[in-house]
Each structure stands twice: as C-alpha cells, then as structure tokens.
N, C-alpha and C positions, 0 to 999 in steps of 0.2 A: 796368330792372335785369335782368341776365342770369339766366336760369333756373337755379336751384340744383339740384345733383344730390345724390341721397342717397348716403350712405357705401357702400351696397352695390352701386351702379351698376357700377363697374369690375369688381367680383367677379362680377356676373351676366354681364357681357360676356365676361369671361375664360372662365367656365364654358361659355357658349354656343359660343365659338370652339373650345374643347377638345372639346366634345361633337360638333360638326360635323366636326372633323378626325378624331375617333375613328370616327364613322360612315363617313366616306370611306375610311378604312383598312380597316374591316370589309368594306365593299362590295367594295373592290379585292381583299381576300383571298378573299372568296367567289367572285368571278369568276375570279381566277387559280388558285384551288385546286379548281375544279370537277371536274377529272379524278379527284381523290382523294375529294372530299367527296360527289359525287353517288352513287357506289356505296354509300357508307356510309349516306347518308340513305335511299336506296331500300331497303337492307337493314333498317334500323330500322323503316320503315313496314311492310314485308312481315312482319317478325317480330311487330310489334304485331297485325297482322291474323291471323297464324297462331297467336298465343299462346292464344286461347280454346280451340280444339280440342285443343291439347296439354294444357292444364290439365284439360279435360274427361276426356281419356283417363287422366290421372294420378289423377283422382278415382275412376276405374273400376279403380284398382290396376294400371294398366299402367306398367311401368318408364319412367323419364324418357327414356332413350335410345331405347327402342322407340317411345314415343309421338312423339318428334321425328321418327324415321325414317318412321313411317307418314304423318305430316303432310307431310313433305318429299317423299315419293314422290307423294302426291296433288297437291302444288303443281307438281312437275316434270312429272307426267303431264298436268295441265291446260295447262301452258305448251307442252309438246311438241305436244299436240293442236291448240292454237291456232296454233302455228307451221306445222304441217302443213297446216291449212286455208288459211292465208295463202299458203303456197308453192304449193298446188294452184290457188288462184285466180289468182295471178300467172302461173303457167305457162299456164293457159288463155287469159289475156289476151294474153300474148306470141304465142301461136299464132294468135290472131284479128286481129293488128295489120294484116296485109295487106288483109283484108276492110274494115277501118275506113279504111285509106288510100284504097282505091278509092271507097268510099262518100263520104268527105269530099271527094274530088275531084269527084264527081258533084254534090255540094251547092254547092261553091264556084265551079265553072266558069261556070254561068249568071250568078251574081252578078258575077264578074270581067268577063264579057263585057258586062254591062250598064254597069259602071263604065267599061269601055274606050270605050264609045260616048260618054261624057262626058269623054274624054281623061284619065281617072284610071287610071294604070297601077300595078298591084300585082302583084308577083311572088310566087309561092307555091313556088318551087323549094326554098328553104331549109326551108319548113314541111313539104313532102312528104318532104324528105330526113330530117327528124327522126323520121318515123314509118315509114320503110322498115324491113323486118324486120332487115336488117343493122345499122341504127343501133340498133334496140331490143336486139339481141343484144350490141352493144358496150356499151350502157348497162348491161345485165344483168351483163356481165363486169366492169365497173368497180365494181359493188356487192359483189363478192366480198370485197374488203378490208374494207368496212364490215360485212359479215356476220360475218367472222372476228373483228373487233373487238368486235362485239356479243356473240358467243359467249364471248369472253374476259371481258367485263364481267359477263355473266350468271353465269359460273362463279364469279367473285369474290363476286357478290351472294349466290349460293346458299350458298357456304361461310360467308360472314359471318352469314347468317340461321341457319344450322345451329348455329354457335357461340353466337349470342345466345340461341337457344331452349334450348340445353343448359345455359346459365348463368342462365336467367331465374329459376329457383326461388331462387337465392342473392342476387338483387338486393336484396330487402328487408333481409337481414342486412348487406349491404355498405352500404346507406344508413344503417342504424342506427349502424354503426361509423364512417362517414365524415362525418356531419353533426351539428351541435350540436342541431338540431331535426328529428329523424328523422320525427316524426309529420307535420309540415308538408311535408317533402320527399316522403314517401310519398303524402300527399294530393294534392300537385301532380302527381306522376308518374302516379298513378292517374287523375286528371282528364284529363290529356293523353291517356293511353292510351284511356280510354273515349270521349272526343270523336272521336279519330281512327278508332277502330274503328267507331263509329256512323256517321260520315260516309262512310268507305270502303265499309262494308257496304251502306248505302242507295244510295250512288252506283253501286256495282256492280250492284245489282238494277235500278235505273233504266236504267243503260246496257244491261244485257241486254234489258230490255223495248224500249228504243229500237232496238237492233240487230235484234231479232227482227221488230219491226213494219216496219222499213225493208226487211229481207230479204223479208218476205211481200208487201209492196206492190210491190217491184221484180219479184218472181216473178209476181205476178198480171198486171202490165203487160207482161210478156215482155221486160224489159230484161236484157241479157246480164250475167252474173256477179253475180246477186243476193246470193250468199254474200259476195262481196268487199265489196259496199256495206254489208251488214249488219255485217260485222266492222269496217269502217272507222267506221261510225256508233257502234258499241260502244266502240271505243278512244278516239275523239276526243270522245265525250260527257263524258269526264273533264275536258276543257278547258272551263272556264266561258265562257259568252257566245259565243265564236267557233268552238268546236269543231264544233258541228253545221253551221255554214255551210261550214267547210272540208271536212267529210265529204260534203256534198252536191255540191260542184263537179264532181269527176270523174264521179260517177254521172250528173249532168245532161248533161255533155258526151258521154258514151257514148250516153245515151238519144237525144240530138239527132242524132248521126251515124247511129245504128242505126235509129231509128223516127220521127224527125222532130219538129217543134215541138209537135204535139198531145200526144204521149205524154210529152215533156219537161215540158210544163206540168202534166200530171197527176202526174208523179213529184215535181216541185217542190212541188205542193200537198200531196202526202203528207208530204214532209219538214216543211213548215210546220205541218201539223196535228199530226203526231207530236211534234215538238219543242215546240210551243206547249202541248199538253195535258200532256206529261210534265214539261217544264221550268217551266211557269208555273202549273200546276194541281196535279199530283200531287206534285211535289218540294216545293213550299212546304207542302203539307198534311202530308207525312211528316216533313220537317225542321223546319218552323215557324221559330221564332227561335233554335232550338238551335244553328244554325250560328254565331251570334254575330258575324256580319260584315255590314256594310252592302253593298248592291249596288255602290256606287262603290268601296269598298275591295276587293271581289272583283275588279272590273275592273282597278283599279290594281295589285293584287298580281299579276294575270296578266301585265300589261306588265312589271312590275319583275322577277319571277322568270324570265320568258321572256327578258328581256334578259341576266340574269345567267347562266342555265344552259340557255337554248334550249328545245327542245320538252319535255325532261324537267322543267325548271323550271316550264313552263306546266302540266304534269300535276300537279305537287306544289304549285302556288301556294296553293290553298285550305288544305290541311293545314298547310303551313309558316306561313301567316299566322295560322291558328287557334292553333298552338303559341306564336307570338310574342305574341298577345293574352293568352293565359293567363299567360305569364311576366310581361308588363307589369302584370297585375292584382295581382301579389304585392307590389309596392312602392307606397307612398303617393306617391312622387315621380313614378312613371311611370303610375299608374292613370288619369290623365286621358287619356293616349295610348290606353290600352285602351278607354276610353269613346268616343273619336273613331273607333276602328276598328269599334265595334259599331253595331247598328242604332239608329234614332232611338227614344228612350224614349217610351212611350205614357203 
C-alpha cells in the first residue's frame, strides 16, 4: 500500500519553501545593502559601548548634551591617536622597503642558484619589482581613495552615534508607546545591550593585552616595527579563530627577511603562546558560557558575515550572531534554533 500522508504535510512543505525563499531574500538584501547597513550597524554597536559613560555622567548631574560631547571627544581622540600610530608605522615601513628588497635578494639568490643547478628556473623579476620603492609609493598613492572613503564613512558613523546617544534617554518612553508589551521589549533590548557591552568590553581588554604582549616580544627580539605588529594583533584579535593567524603573517615575513629563520621561529612561538594563553585560557575563564554560542557557530558565523560584509562583517560576526540568538529565543517556534546556536548543554 502507498504510504499515506498526513493532512498537514503540504502545509509544512509550503511553509518550508516560503521560509527558505524569505531567508534567501533577506541574505540578498543584507549583501546588496551593505553600503547603507554597515555604517548603521557599526554606529549602533559603538553607541551601545559609549552609552554607559554617558549615563554615568548624567547621574553626576552633567547635562545630556555635555555628557555626550565629552564621551564623543574621548572616542574621537582615541580614534585619532590610533590612526596616527598606524600612519607612523606605515611611513616607517615604506622608508625601509629598499633595505628589505636588498636583504630578500641576498636570501633568495643562493636558493635560486641551487635550483638552477637542477634545471629549475624561477624568475624573481616580478617579485623584486613589487617591492621597489617606486612600486610601494604607487601602492600608497592608490590607497588615497580608500582612505578618503574611510574618512567619509567614519564621519557618517560619528554623526549617527552622536544622534543615537542624544536620544538614548527617550528610547524607553518610545518603546512604551510603540509596543503592546513594553516590559518584554525593554527587557529584550536591555539584554541585548548588556550582552554586547560585556562582550565588546572584555574583547577589547583581551585584544589590548594581546597587542601589548606581541609588541613587547617583537621589541625584545629586535624585529622592526614592533608597534605596527602590536596594533595589527590588537585589531585582528576581534576576528575569532583566524584573526591572530592573519596578524602574525606579515610580522613573520619581516622577521625572516630582517633577522633570519631563528628569530622568525622565536617570534612565531611568541604568537602561539600569547594567543593560546589569552584565547584558550584567559578568555574562556572571563567569558565562560556567557557568550552563548558554540565554537562551531562562531566559526560559521565568521564565514557567513565575512561573505556578506567582508572584513567588517568578520569583526562584527560574534555580536551579530549573539543578537540573532537572543531574538530567536523570544519565540517558541524559533527557540529550537537558538538552542542549536548555543553551546552543548551540560
């Protein structure tokens, strides 16, 4: 006899098809609208991080406008200082590129001669051309447009954060007026804010520790531009799983060209020790299971948001997935998805 189908089978299939189609449309919209959505999301996350000092100043009877301006001046000062350090390091690196070209040629020529003895011909003309001072200056000139675009985006983000902070005090009243269940809405909003604040605060402190230790180790070993490698380790530590590996590659290449394989091995060992201790010992102790995401989900979210929004998506992958999980927990129909995103129950 043919297998009978329940009356709800077509309905379930229809809902599944509609849900998958809706998800495809949402993902397409996220990817297509990245130019508009990314500055808004970055602004929201920065406003969430900046909100506690603003509220603290308000409790000290500082007017809202003055409190916001004080915090914004601090944020802009920190951003400008960070940009200045990066620009200084890049300038020093550009000035030393000729020395690296000569040193690289000294390292590669014996190897190429040995390969030539076995009739293996490898030309390095194109490689050396890429690290000529003129080529480096051309590359630096081509980045001017990128820098100008970044300045424009930062201006939009700063203005958006400013307006969000100025209106933050009125959000609870707006929620009470706009929703049928303001208590639940405010509870969910507060939970999202607290989780993001906690994650970004701890991640920033851990990234600062990582950057400082990498800077110190590179300085002790005598590797050029230790400040640049520390800054790179600080920024890329926000990218889970692969950020620390990406940060190590240019530093190891410079160490190899400058000081040889022995120092390169010691520098690489330092990267392994620092990232193992901070990433696998200190971070789990501080965050515990409060992150609420399984390691697999963290890695998959890195791939997904990186595909959707590039490097910025990778930086925001964990906070975005945390927000998604909290929202999924609010509905009985989607709570099972939130459970799958979370760590294995004990």
